[in-house]
C-alpha positions as CSV (number, residue, x, y, z in Angstrom):
1,X,-22.5,-42.6,9.3
2,X,-24.4,-39.1,9.4
3,X,-25.4,-37.0,12.7
4,X,-27.3,-33.9,12.4
5,X,-26.3,-31.3,15.0
6,X,-28.0,-29.8,17.3
7,X,-30.3,-26.7,17.5
8,X,-28.4,-25.5,19.7
9,X,-24.6,-26.0,17.7
10,X,-26.3,-24.1,14.5
11,X,-25.3,-20.1,14.1
12,X,-27.6,-18.8,11.0
13,X,-25.4,-15.7,11.1
14,X,-21.6,-14.8,12.4
15,X,-21.1,-12.0,14.8
16,X,-18.8,-10.2,12.6
17,X,-17.1,-11.3,9.0
18,X,-14.9,-12.9,8.4
19,X,-12.1,-10.4,6.5
20,X,-12.5,-7.1,9.1
21,X,-10.7,-4.2,9.3
22,X,-10.6,-3.5,13.5
23,X,-12.6,-0.3,13.6
24,X,-9.1,1.5,15.3
25,X,-7.2,0.2,12.1
26,X,-9.7,1.6,9.9
27,X,-9.4,5.5,12.0
28,X,-5.6,5.5,12.3
29,X,-6.1,5.0,8.7
30,X,-8.6,7.7,7.9
31,X,-6.3,10.5,10.4
32,X,-3.4,9.6,8.8
33,X,-5.0,10.1,5.4
34,X,-6.5,13.8,6.8
35,X,-3.3,14.8,8.2
36,X,-1.9,14.5,4.9
37,X,-4.0,14.1,2.1
38,X,-1.2,14.1,0.2
39,X,0.0,10.8,1.4
40,X,1.0,8.2,-1.5
41,X,-0.3,4.6,-1.9
42,X,3.1,3.2,-0.9
43,X,3.5,5.0,1.6
44,X,-0.2,2.7,3.4
45,X,1.1,-0.2,2.2
46,X,-1.0,-3.5,2.7
47,X,1.4,-6.4,3.8
48,X,1.4,-10.0,5.0
49,X,-0.2,-12.5,2.7
50,X,-3.8,-12.1,0.4
51,X,-5.7,-14.3,3.1
52,X,-4.1,-12.9,6.3
53,X,-2.7,-9.1,5.2
54,X,-2.6,-6.1,7.8
55,X,-2.6,-2.9,6.9
56,X,0.6,-0.9,8.6
57,X,1.2,3.4,8.2
58,X,4.8,4.2,7.2
59,X,6.2,7.2,8.2
């Protein structure tokens, strides 16, 4: 048996993309790069799983 979704339940576009980094984290990464332009990729590393990974600023 199939039911049609109510028009009020349909969403044309989401408010936020599924894979996005928070603005605060982006600003933190930018600040770190500005303060230390020679920082290596190892020092700023992406950790965690491929789908649910997160950024960690290492000092």
